[in-house]
C-alpha positions in Angstrom: -35.5 -40.6 47.6 -31.9 -39.5 48.3 -29.8 -39.0 45.2 -26.2 -37.9 44.6 -24.2 -36.6 41.7 -20.7 -37.6 40.8 -18.7 -35.1 38.7 -15.6 -36.2 36.8 -13.4 -33.3 35.4 -10.9 -34.0 32.6 -8.3 -31.2 32.4 -6.2 -30.8 29.2 -4.1 -28.0 27.7 -5.7 -26.1 24.9 -3.5 -25.1 21.9 -2.7 -21.5 21.5 -4.9 -19.8 18.9 -2.9 -18.7 15.9 -2.8 -15.0 15.3 -2.6 -13.7 11.7 0.2 -11.1 11.3 0.2 -8.3 8.6 3.1 -8.5 6.1 2.9 -4.7 5.8 3.1 -3.1 9.2 3.6 0.4 7.8 6.1 3.1 8.8 9.2 4.6 7.1 10.8 2.8 4.2 13.7 3.3 1.7 14.1 1.8 -1.7 16.3 1.3 -4.7 14.9 1.1 -8.3 16.1 0.6 -11.8 14.9 -0.5 -15.3 14.6 0.3 -18.9 13.5 3.7 -20.3 12.0 4.6 -23.7 11.5 8.1 -25.0 8.7 8.8 -27.5 9.9 9.9 -30.9 9.3 13.6 -31.4 8.8 16.0 -34.3 9.2 19.7 -33.6 10.1 23.0 -35.3 13.7 24.1 -35.2 15.4 27.4 -36.2 19.0 27.8 -37.3 20.8 31.1 -37.1 23.9 31.7 -39.2 25.9 34.7 -40.3 23.8 34.8 -43.5 20.4 34.8 -41.7 18.0 32.2 -40.3 15.7 29.5 -41.4 13.1 27.2 -39.9 12.6 23.5 -40.5 11.1 20.4 -39.0 13.3 18.1 -37.0 12.5 14.4 -36.2 14.1 12.9 -33.1 14.3 9.2 -32.6 15.5 7.6 -29.4 17.3 4.4 -28.4 16.4 2.3 -25.4 17.9 3.8 -22.3 17.9 3.1 -18.6 16.7 4.5 -15.3 18.2 4.3 -11.8 16.9 5.9 -8.6 16.2 5.8 -4.9 13.2 6.6 -2.7 12.3 7.3 0.9 8.7 7.2 2.0 6.1 6.5 4.6 3.6 3.7 4.4 0.2 4.3 6.0 -0.9 0.7 5.0 -2.9 1.6 2.0 -1.8 5.1 1.1 1.9 5.8 0.7 3.8 9.0 0.2 7.3 9.1 -1.2 10.2 11.3 -2.2 12.1 10.0 -5.2 15.2 10.9 -7.1 15.8 9.2 -10.5 18.3 9.4 -13.3 17.4 8.6 -16.9 19.8 8.4 -19.9 18.9 7.9 -23.6 20.8 8.4 -26.8 19.2 9.2 -30.2 19.4 10.7 -33.6 17.9 13.9 -35.1 17.1 14.4 -38.8 17.2 18.1 -39.0 16.4 18.9 -42.6 18.7 20.3 -45.3 20.2 23.0 -43.1 21.9 20.8 -40.6 21.4 17.2 -41.7 21.5 14.3 -39.3 23.3 14.3 -36.0 23.4 12.2 -32.8 22.7 13.4 -29.3 22.5 12.2 -25.7 19.7 13.2 -23.3 20.1 12.8 -19.5 17.3 13.5 -17.1 17.5 14.0 -13.3 14.0 14.0 -11.7 13.2 14.9 -8.2 9.5 13.8 -7.5 7.0 13.7 -4.8 4.8 10.6 -5.3 1.6 9.3 -3.7 0.5 5.7 -4.1 -2.4 3.5 -3.1 -1.9 -0.2 -2.3 -4.8 -2.5 -2.9 -4.9 -5.6 -0.5 -2.4 -3.9 1.7 -1.0 -6.2 4.3 -1.2 -9.3 2.1 1.5 -11.1 0.2 0.6 -9.7 -3.2 -0.2 -5.9 -3.4 -1.3 -4.2 -6.7 -1.0 -0.4 -6.6 -1.4 2.8 -8.6 0.3 6.1 -8.1 1.0 9.6 -9.4 3.7 12.2 -8.8 4.9 15.7 -9.6 8.2 17.5 -9.3 11.1 19.0 -11.3 13.1 17.6 -14.2 16.7 18.7 -14.9 17.4 18.0 -18.6 20.8 17.9 -20.2 21.3 17.4 -24.0 24.7 16.9 -25.7 24.6 17.5 -29.5 26.5 19.3 -32.2 29.6 19.5 -30.0 27.7 21.5 -27.3 25.9 20.7 -24.1 22.8 22.6 -23.0 20.5 22.3 -19.9 16.9 23.1 -19.1 14.8 22.8 -15.9 11.1 21.8 -16.4 8.1 20.8 -14.4 7.8 17.0 -14.4 4.8 14.7 -13.8 4.3 10.9 -13.8 1.8 8.1 -13.3 2.5 4.6 -12.2 0.8 1.2 -12.0 2.4 -1.9 -10.6 2.4 -4.8 -8.2 4.3 -5.4 -5.0 5.3 -8.7 -3.3 5.9 -8.6 0.5 8.7 -11.0 1.2 8.2 -10.5 4.9 7.5 -7.6 7.3 10.7 -5.8 6.3 11.4 -6.4 2.6 9.2 -5.8 -0.5 9.8 -6.0 -4.2 7.9 -4.2 -6.9 7.5 -4.3 -10.6 5.8 -1.4 -12.3 5.2 0.5 -15.6 5.5 4.2 -15.5 4.8 7.2 -17.7 6.8 10.4 -17.1 6.7 13.7 -19.0 7.9 17.3 -18.7 6.8 20.6 -19.9 8.4 21.4 -23.3 12.0 22.6 -23.1 13.8 25.0 -25.5 17.4 23.9 -26.3 19.8 26.2 -28.1 23.0 24.6 -29.5 25.6 27.1 -30.6 28.8 26.5 -32.6 31.2 28.5 -34.8 29.0 30.7 -37.0 25.7 29.0 -36.1 23.1 28.3 -33.4 20.2 25.8 -33.5 17.0 26.3 -31.4 14.8 23.2 -30.8 11.9 22.3 -28.5 11.3 18.5 -28.5 8.6 16.9 -26.3 9.9 14.8 -23.4 7.7 11.8 -22.8 9.1 8.6 -21.2 7.8 5.1 -20.7 9.7 3.0 -18.1 9.6 -0.6 -16.9 11.1 -0.6 -13.4 11.9 -3.1 -10.6 12.5 -1.9 -7.0 13.4 -3.3 -3.6 12.1 -1.6 -0.5 13.1 -2.0 3.1 10.9 -1.0 6.0 12.3 0.0 9.4 11.1 1.7 12.5 7.6 0.1 12.4 5.9 -0.7 15.7 6.3 -4.4 16.6 3.1 -6.5 16.3 1.0 -6.9 19.4 1.5 -10.0 21.5 -0.9 -12.9 20.9 -3.9 -13.0 23.1 -3.9 -15.4 26.0 -5.4 -18.8 25.1 -9.1 -19.1 25.7 -10.2 -20.9 28.9 -11.6 -24.3 27.9 -14.1 -25.8 30.4 -13.2 -29.4 31.0 -15.8 -32.0 30.2 -17.9 -33.4 33.1 -20.0 -36.5 33.6 -22.7 -37.1 36.2 -24.0 -40.4 37.7 -26.9 -40.8 40.0 -27.3 -43.1 43.1 -30.5 -44.3 44.7 -31.4 -43.2 48.2 -28.8 -44.3 50.8 -26.9 -46.4 48.2 -23.4 -46.4 46.8 -23.8 -49.2 44.2 -23.6 -48.3 40.5 -26.5 -48.9 38.2 -26.0 -49.9 34.6 -26.7 -46.4 33.5 -24.0 -45.1 35.9 -21.5 -47.7 34.5 -22.2 -46.5 31.0 -21.5 -42.9 32.0 -18.3 -43.9 33.7 -17.2 -45.7 30.5 -17.7 -42.5 28.6 -15.5 -40.7 31.1 -12.8 -43.3 30.8 -12.8 -43.1 27.1 -12.5 -39.3 27.3 -9.5 -39.7 29.6 -7.8 -42.0 27.2 -8.3 -39.5 24.4 -6.6 -36.7 26.4 -3.8 -39.0 27.6 -2.4 -36.8 30.4 -5.5 -35.5 32.0 -6.4 -35.4 35.7 -9.8 -36.7 37.1 -11.6 -35.3 40.1 -14.4 -37.5 41.5 -16.8 -35.7 43.9 -19.5 -37.5 45.8 -22.7 -35.8 47.2 -25.7 -36.6 49.3 -28.8 -34.6 50.2 -29.0 -33.0 53.7 -31.3 -35.5 55.4 -29.6 -37.6 58.1 -26.6 -37.0 60.3 -23.8 -35.0 58.7 -21.1 -37.6 59.5 -23.1 -40.4 57.9 -23.7 -38.3 54.8 -19.9 -37.5 54.6 -19.1 -41.2 54.8 -21.7 -42.1 52.1 -20.4 -39.4 49.8 -16.9 -40.8 50.1 -18.2 -44.4 49.4 -19.9 -43.1 46.3 -16.8 -41.3 45.1 -14.7 -44.4 45.7 -17.2 -46.5 43.8 -16.8 -44.3 40.8 -13.0 -44.3 41.2 -12.9 -48.1 41.3 -15.1 -48.3 38.2 -12.8 -45.9 36.4 -9.7 -48.0 37.3 -11.4 -51.1 36.0 -11.9 -49.2 32.7 -8.2 -48.5 32.4 -7.7 -45.2 34.2 -4.6 -45.1 36.4 -5.5 -44.7 40.1 -2.9 -42.0 40.5 -4.7 -39.8 37.9 -7.8 -39.7 40.1 -8.4 -37.4 43.0 
């Protein structure tokens, strides 16, 4: 029995696959930061020197709420970050210095130059919790009793916070921070006296910052769309026949419905025979079979110009 196969190809454009982009491409960044700063109250031993001798007493320092301002430059490895930071802190306060001196006010300024390392959790996402630590140098300046004294100390800090990647360039952060220094020794001198004190310097800060990334490599281009194989349908003819059976008509109806779903598809109808008989006869039979399928497609609502 001679059979043939008709293939109907429906071609349609496939949508481009969406490619997720990281909101944290990494690279160099700069930042500005600021917030509130609190110094821990401190009790320490003081010594006063006068023309009549010296005496020791306990001083109690209490601090008012102050502020912190700073800037950073860093490099983001998308997870770990390293950073160089400069920050200025200012607090005022009051010292109760016993019977020798009494109570007096003072101002404490701190300039800190720190090297920091951070680790971002969920790096690349919109919301990025992080932890960090840093070490560096603290330049302390205290104005009290009509004099100003300075001290340079080792400084250290620990940070915990959360960042929000606005886009691939800008990020905002909110964090809590502890910063301390080794114990300074301040000596305030005046007419006929000097006072030596060694308060502890321990800070708690709540800070907000804005970072801007630049120089990061651009994201890779999206991959080409996948090649989608068009659907195909096969109908069979009996030996030496080009008429359509009911089964063939049902298959052609499915092909017509698929075309209507795509809307702007193209259809290719290809007729075949086996190799028995003369070649010219088989070519003509193949064409009649293809045209029979085309006519059936047109009757089912497929435009003739859409069919090859």
